[in-house]
N, C-alpha and C positions, 0 to 999 in steps of 0.2 A: 568460406569464416569460418573460425572456432564456434561450435558452439555452446554452452551450459545448461548446464540441467537441476532445473530447480524442485525440489524433494518436501515436500510439505507434511509436516507430523498432522495424525489427523486428529478433528479437531469435529464439533458435535454441530449438525450440519444449521443448527438452532442459531450458534451464533456468527458462520459464515451468511445464513442467510441474512439477518438484523443488519452484518458489519454492507451485505453485498448493497443493502437496500440506502444506507446512509452515505456510500462511500460516491452510489448514483448521483445523489442530492448534492454531497458534497463536492465535486467533481464540479457542476457548474456554478457552485454559488463561491470559488476561489477564481474560475477564469472569468467568473462573466460583474463579481464586486469589479465596481469601477476604481476603487481605495484599492485592489488587491497588487503586489510590486508583483506580481506574477506573471509576469507574458513567452506565453508556451508556440512552442508553431501548432498549429492547426490543423498535425496530424496526430499528436499528443490525445488530444479528449477521446477521439473516436477507440482507438487504438485501445488503449482503459479503459476506454466499454465495453469491447470486445471482453477482454477479461473478463469483466466484472459480469458482463452477460455469462459468457463459459463457464464459471464459479457457482454461478448465482441457480443456473441451470440443474449443473450436475450435484449440488448440494441438497435438491430439491424431491430429488434420485434417492435415498437413504438419512441413515442418522447419523452416520459420518460421510468427512466428507476429506479423501488421501486427495491434492493435485502433487501429479507429477510431470511433466513438460521437457520439451530442451525450445530453447529459444536462439538465435546465433548474437553472440557478445556485445558485440553494435548495437544491438535491437534493445538487449536487455539493458548495457546500461545509461544507453534514452533516454530507456522507456523510463528506468529507475529512477533518472538525473530528474525526471518533472515531477516524477511520484514523488519522491523525498521536496519536490521544489513544496508540491499543493500539502505533502501531512507537515511542515515545515509549517507551512504559514498558519494552516490551521489549529494546529497547536500554539502559535505565538497568538493564536486572536479569544485562542482556549485560555490561553494566561491571563490576558486580557478582561475578559471578561468574569474570569473565577471560576468559571464551569465549561466542561466539555460537552458537547450538545449530539458528537457520536454515540452511540448506545451500548452501553456496560455491556449484554451480551455478548456482541460481537469483539470485543476487549482479545480474545483465547486465537478466534478467527485471526485480525491482526496482527501480532504479533507474533505466532506459525505464520503468517508472511510472508511478516518482515524478516523474517527469522532465515527463511528458506532463502525465499532474494539471495542475501546479503551470505550468507551457506556460497548459493553459489557462484556466485562471482570472486568467495576467497578461495574457487578451486580453478578460476580460469586461466587461460593458461598464457596472459600472459599479463606482466610486470603490478601495469599501469590500471589494469582490471581490480585483480589482492587490491592497487593502492585505494583506489576506488572505495574497494568493500569494506577498507581498513580506517578507511574517515568515515562511513554509510558506517558501521558495527560504532563510533566515537561519536556521532553526534546525533542518528536517527529520533525523530521523536516520540517518544512512547504512552503508548493508549494512558500510563498508570501515573502520570506526571501531573495529569486535571484532575480535577471531583467530575465523574460525573452528573450529571440533574440539569435542570435551569438556576436562571438568574434567581437568589434571597428575596 
C-alpha cells in the first residue's frame, strides 16, 4: 500500500501543547454529545489520541516542534476524514455560540498540522487521494473563522 509523507513546519511547542490539551477534550465532547451528528467507527478516537499523545510528548521535549512521519494513504484518508468531520462539527458549534473555546495559542499548531496533512494527501499516488485533498483545502474549517473566548 502507498504511503504519504506528512511534513509539518516548525511551530512553538507551547502552541502544540495548548492544542493537544484542547484536542483531547474536544475529541470526546464531539463524539459523546448525543446531539452530535458525528458517527465514527470505534477505532477512530483511540487512533487520533495516539497521534495527539505522540505530538504532546514530542512538544514537551523542546521549544519547537517539527513533525515528519509516514502513514499509509488508506489510514491517512480514513483518519483525516474523521478529523475533518470533528473539526467541522466543532467549527459549526463555535459559530452557533459566537465564540471558539479552542485556545488561541494552539492556532499556529492546528493550522500547520492541517496544512501538512492536506499537502501530504495532495502528493498522494492516486487520483482519489488528490481529489480528497482538493476538497479538504476548499472546505476545512480554519481556526480563524470564529473569535476566541468565552460567551459574552
